[in-house]
ZAPA-954554 format. One line per field, with one value per residue (C-alpha): x, y, z; residue number from 1; residue in one letter. Coordinates in Angstrom, 3 decimals. Example, Ala and Ser with C-alpha at 12.3 -4.5 7.8 and 13.67 -1.06 7.14 Angstrom:
u = 12.300  13.670 .
v = -4.500  -1.060 .
w = 7.800  7.140 .
seq = 1  2 .
type = a  s .
This chain:
u = 0.007  1.423  2.186  -0.090  1.559  2.132  1.225  2.091  5.864  8.811  9.972  12.638  12.018  12.662  10.588  7.560  7.783  8.353  5.701  3.146  3.422  3.634  0.450  -1.333  -0.290  -1.354  -4.725  -5.351  -8.661  -10.561  -9.231  -9.948  -13.353  -14.248  -12.729  -14.608  -17.984  -17.758  -16.010  -17.952  -20.383  -17.554  -15.842  -19.120  -19.777  -16.118  -16.369  -19.375  -17.764  -14.469  -16.156  -18.020  -14.778  -12.894  -15.755  -15.691  -11.946  -12.410  -14.799  -12.225  -9.562  -11.884  -12.781  -9.086  -8.570  -11.129  -10.577  -10.026  -11.682  -15.169  -15.043  -12.645  -15.162  -14.413  -16.283  -19.425  -18.384  -15.333  -17.455  -19.048  -15.548  -14.052  -17.119  -16.717  -12.998  -13.917  -16.701  -14.568  -11.709  -14.072  -15.370  -11.817  -10.820  -13.869  -12.859  -9.292  -10.737  -13.063  -10.180  -8.161  -10.970  -11.826  -8.151  -7.871  -11.105  -9.703  -6.488  -8.383  -10.506  -7.383  -5.743  -8.872  -9.123  -5.525  -3.944  -6.644  -8.362  -11.697  -14.902  -16.610  -19.437  -16.943  -15.182  -18.519  -19.651  -16.502  -16.806  -20.377  -19.406  -16.471  -17.639  -19.110  -16.537  -13.731  -15.584  -15.850  -12.205  -11.089  -12.871  -11.125  -7.751  -8.173  -9.087  -6.062  -3.698  -5.060  -4.604  -1.052  -0.368  -1.745  0.379  3.372  3.856  6.251  3.808  1.140  3.429  4.470  0.895  -0.120  2.408  1.380  -2.286  -1.728  -1.704  -5.010  -7.383  -5.413  -5.599  -9.333  -10.101  -7.631  -7.972  -11.634  -10.516  -11.964  -10.601  -9.053  -7.226  -6.057  -4.944  -2.740  -1.401  -0.414  1.861  3.316  4.013  5.568  7.902  11.484  9.997  8.622  11.177  10.606  6.880  7.470  9.890  7.391  4.513  6.724  7.993  4.534  3.024  5.642  4.810  1.086  1.513  3.626  1.003  -1.782  0.223  0.583  -3.148  -3.985  -1.722  -3.906  -7.095  -5.315  -3.732  -6.991  -8.883  -6.329  -6.348  -10.147  -10.475  -9.279  -11.862  -15.144  -18.371  -16.856  -19.308  -16.550  -15.363  -17.805  -17.486  -13.728  -13.758  -16.080  -13.827  -10.619  -12.145  -13.495  -10.107  -8.336  -10.666  -10.360  -6.583  -6.998  -7.611  -3.826  -4.157  -4.668  -0.818  -0.179  -2.909  -1.231  2.124  0.712  -0.910  2.416  4.063  1.469  2.058  5.785  5.720  3.193  5.466  8.470  6.780  3.972  4.709  1.036  1.547  3.780  1.426  -1.492  0.287  1.215  -2.410  -3.765  -1.129  -2.899  -6.318  -8.894  -8.711  -11.799  -13.117  -14.846  -16.419  -17.798  -16.376  -13.775  -14.728  -14.264  -10.840  -10.020 .
v = 0.009  3.387  5.903  9.001  12.174  14.679  18.165  20.218  20.066  22.162  21.513  22.961  24.060  20.664  18.792  20.983  20.268  16.514  16.177  17.930  15.109  12.482  13.734  13.774  10.215  8.973  10.713  10.618  8.627  10.455  13.899  13.618  12.121  15.218  17.449  15.792  15.872  19.390  21.024  18.971  21.747  24.104  21.361  20.824  24.491  25.034  22.196  23.813  27.286  25.804  23.938  27.106  29.070  26.623  26.354  30.134  30.015  27.572  30.030  32.759  30.530  29.611  33.287  34.150  31.670  33.432  36.938  39.471  37.455  38.810  41.500  43.386  43.752  42.248  38.872  39.026  35.993  37.678  39.394  36.152  34.594  37.248  37.098  33.307  33.713  36.128  33.946  30.797  32.569  33.482  29.901  28.506  30.995  29.874  26.293  26.982  28.782  25.886  23.398  25.477  25.623  21.921  21.037  23.257  21.829  18.326  19.269  20.871  17.811  15.639  17.535  17.600  13.795  13.272  12.800  10.368  10.615  12.475  11.273  13.160  14.184  15.843  17.714  18.832  20.044  22.123  23.422  24.659  26.166  28.190  28.968  32.419  33.465  32.547  34.093  37.447  37.277  36.532  39.583  41.789  40.202  40.691  44.369  44.974  43.218  45.211  48.485  47.371  46.681  50.059  51.882  49.958  46.390  45.326  46.010  44.067  41.019  41.283  41.449  38.521  36.193  37.396  36.939  33.387  32.469  34.162  31.510  28.584  30.391  31.021  27.414  25.543  27.741  28.679  32.306  35.681  37.696  40.334  37.651  35.847  39.128  40.075  36.539  36.179  39.251  37.937  34.501  35.641  38.134  37.175  34.238  36.022  34.604  31.113  31.244  32.905  30.134  27.354  29.031  29.824  26.190  24.706  27.241  26.263  22.548  23.119  25.584  23.112  20.399  22.748  23.685  20.023  19.463  22.455  21.426  18.585  20.675  23.675  21.582  19.824  23.118  24.569  21.415  21.074  24.630  23.484  20.621  22.230  20.313  17.100  15.198  14.128  17.670  18.423  15.085  15.300  18.872  17.851  15.001  17.059  20.015  17.769  16.002  19.421  20.684  17.466  17.804  21.242  19.345  19.252  22.812  20.970  20.685  24.443  24.499  21.620  23.356  26.652  24.797  23.106  26.520  27.688  24.672  25.124  28.827  28.209  25.591  27.875  30.871  29.391  25.703  24.944  21.283  20.699  22.537  20.535  17.238  18.346  19.364  16.025  13.970  11.485  12.515  10.542  11.953  10.415  11.491  14.844  15.924  19.185  22.444  24.192  27.244  30.761  32.306  36.004 .
w = -0.008  -0.978  1.709  1.610  0.445  3.204  1.890  4.927  4.805  3.710  0.128  -2.080  -5.674  -7.270  -4.642  -5.354  -9.121  -8.583  -5.832  -8.012  -10.554  -7.785  -6.209  -9.537  -10.305  -6.847  -7.019  -10.734  -10.785  -7.968  -8.876  -12.619  -11.887  -9.913  -12.615  -15.443  -13.644  -12.186  -15.137  -17.761  -18.567  -19.457  -21.498  -23.421  -24.013  -24.911  -27.485  -29.130  -29.215  -30.509  -33.333  -34.340  -34.175  -36.371  -38.845  -39.099  -39.552  -42.462  -43.974  -43.755  -45.331  -48.109  -48.610  -48.745  -51.592  -53.771  -52.320  -55.085  -57.849  -57.381  -54.674  -52.477  -49.597  -46.225  -46.033  -43.887  -41.753  -40.244  -37.548  -36.293  -36.288  -34.007  -31.744  -31.515  -30.681  -27.841  -26.449  -26.726  -24.877  -22.038  -21.755  -21.693  -18.961  -16.909  -17.511  -16.197  -13.138  -12.462  -12.767  -10.333  -7.744  -7.983  -7.495  -4.392  -2.989  -3.498  -1.716  1.108  1.771  1.374  4.245  6.388  6.101  7.238  3.772  2.541  -0.815  -0.669  -2.285  -5.125  -2.759  -0.416  -3.219  -4.680  -1.268  -0.912  -4.463  -3.888  -0.554  -1.922  -5.448  -4.900  -2.385  -4.769  -7.696  -5.871  -4.716  -8.286  -9.644  -7.024  -7.778  -11.575  -11.027  -8.829  -11.242  -14.185  -12.238  -11.416  -15.066  -16.136  -13.586  -14.738  -16.028  -13.226  -10.333  -12.188  -12.558  -8.909  -7.689  -9.967  -8.264  -4.785  -5.529  -6.698  -2.989  -2.098  -3.441  -1.808  1.553  1.208  0.314  2.502  5.596  5.001  5.431  4.438  1.526  3.882  5.915  2.726  1.139  4.119  4.591  0.935  1.224  4.458  3.068  -0.158  1.513  0.528  -1.501  -4.567  -6.983  -5.553  -6.257  -9.604  -10.643  -9.740  -11.588  -14.584  -14.966  -14.529  -16.937  -19.603  -19.118  -19.499  -22.379  -24.361  -23.719  -24.840  -27.995  -28.887  -28.302  -30.547  -33.394  -34.880  -34.922  -36.425  -39.143  -39.913  -40.101  -42.486  -44.688  -44.671  -45.942  -49.373  -49.433  -48.467  -48.254  -46.918  -44.600  -42.196  -41.370  -38.573  -36.660  -36.772  -35.518  -32.663  -31.603  -31.822  -29.966  -27.172  -26.782  -26.713  -23.960  -21.917  -22.085  -20.495  -17.257  -17.048  -15.704  -12.401  -12.235  -11.729  -9.121  -7.219  -7.474  -6.135  -3.274  -2.455  -2.466  0.052  2.281  2.032  2.936  5.732  7.276  7.016  8.676  10.808  11.204  10.763  9.975  12.986  15.309  13.974  14.589  18.123  18.785  17.554  19.440  21.611  20.415  18.478  14.925  13.393  10.040  10.154  6.896  8.200  6.873  8.996  11.026  9.610  10.154  9.979 .
seq = 1  2  3  4  5  6  7  8  9  10  11  12  13  14  15  16  17  18  19  20  21  22  23  24  25  26  27  28  29  30  31  32  33  34  35  36  37  38  39  40  41  42  43  44  45  46  47  48  49  50  51  52  53  54  55  56  57  58  59  60  61  62  63  64  65  66  67  68  69  70  71  72  73  74  75  76  77  78  79  80  81  82  83  84  85  86  87  88  89  90  91  92  93  94  95  96  97  98  99  100  101  102  103  104  105  106  107  108  109  110  111  112  113  114  115  116  117  118  119  120  121  122  123  124  125  126  127  128  129  130  131  132  133  134  135  136  137  138  139  140  141  142  143  144  145  146  147  148  149  150  151  152  153  154  155  156  157  158  159  160  161  162  163  164  165  166  167  168  169  170  171  172  173  174  175  176  177  178  179  180  181  182  183  184  185  186  187  188  189  190  191  192  193  194  195  196  197  198  199  200  201  202  203  204  205  206  207  208  209  210  211  212  213  214  215  216  217  218  219  220  221  222  223  224  225  226  227  228  229  230  231  232  233  234  235  236  237  238  239  240  241  242  243  244  245  246  247  248  249  250  251  252  253  254  255  256  257  258  259  260  261  262  263  264  265  266  267  268  269  270  271  272  273  274  275  276  277  278  279  280  281  282  283  284  285  286  287  288  289  290  291  292  293  294  295  296 .
type = m  k  q  p  i  e  l  r  k  i  r  d  f  g  q  i  i  n  d  s  f  t  f  l  r  a  n  f  k  p  l  f  t  a  l  l  i  i  c  g  v  f  i  l  i  g  t  v  t  s  v  y  q  y  m  s  m  m  g  i  y  q  g  a  i  t  f  g  r  a  t  h  e  v  p  s  y  t  v  p  y  f  l  s  v  l  f  n  a  i  i  l  m  l  l  q  a  c  i  h  l  v  t  l  c  y  l  s  v  y  v  q  k  g  n  n  q  p  t  f  a  e  v  w  g  y  f  r  y  y  f  w  r  v  f  g  a  s  i  i  v  v  i  l  v  v  i  g  c  f  l  c  l  i  p  g  i  y  l  l  i  v  f  y  l  i  i  p  i  i  v  i  e  n  a  s  f  t  y  s  f  n  k  s  f  r  l  i  k  d  n  w  w  f  v  f  g  v  t  f  i  m  s  i  i  v  s  v  s  s  s  i  a  n  l  p  i  t  v  f  t  l  g  a  s  f  f  s  g  k  s  y  t  l  p  i  l  i  v  l  s  a  l  r  n  i  l  m  l  l  y  t  l  p  a  i  a  i  a  l  c  y  f  n  l  s  e  q  k  d  g  t  g  l  l  d  r  i  e  k  f  g  k  n  t  g  d  n  s  t  l  p  s  e  e  y .
């Protein structure tokens, strides 16, 4: 029987990267089951919008082939195409946010159960409980980052890395936004480059995977533009788009890495895991599926 992975411990840079993959492998089935079920609606909508976007793209390619023969006017289907790109981008951002929250809820229940795998019902309960609180906090964070970027690009980037810790603190500690905001600055003090390095490496890994997933559908769309009217075009686009969106579940990796950064910094500065083990020493630590009390 495999030993459960201890999340509340101090890790160096390489250990956080390696343990992110280790945790994913050890919890692949229950975690991805929760991700597929909870994020499924965004995957479905994203598939529909992606298919429409690529069909519109095919129309633009086909129009470009004959452009200049009959008219020099801008084709009428370019406006729907750009609208579909915008709407599809919004759906995919919501999908990424949903993946991030589900992963953090899974990790939070995992810790609450003493490093044991949670059930889907437990993850779903946490997801419903934190959804609107995280949604509101995310809006505030985006506004602050945008303001920072408008003032100067560097403050915006600095705040973005700091704010990566806010959502994990809210979910894992069941804390308010104000408490999480202040604690994120305290934790990241003298550790900004450490967190930046982890997020940068994990982002590159996921971006490369996303690019590989996007390549087949892009190539097919470009090739199919020269053979319009084929009956197999739509089914293949649906399958490729669905697979591409399902592969986006790999965005769970950066969420795990950010959570491990939070646990690492918390142990360094607060020793929360050690204090928790001391508090529970000699006590009956039965399973308690209730939500933790509010912290401020």
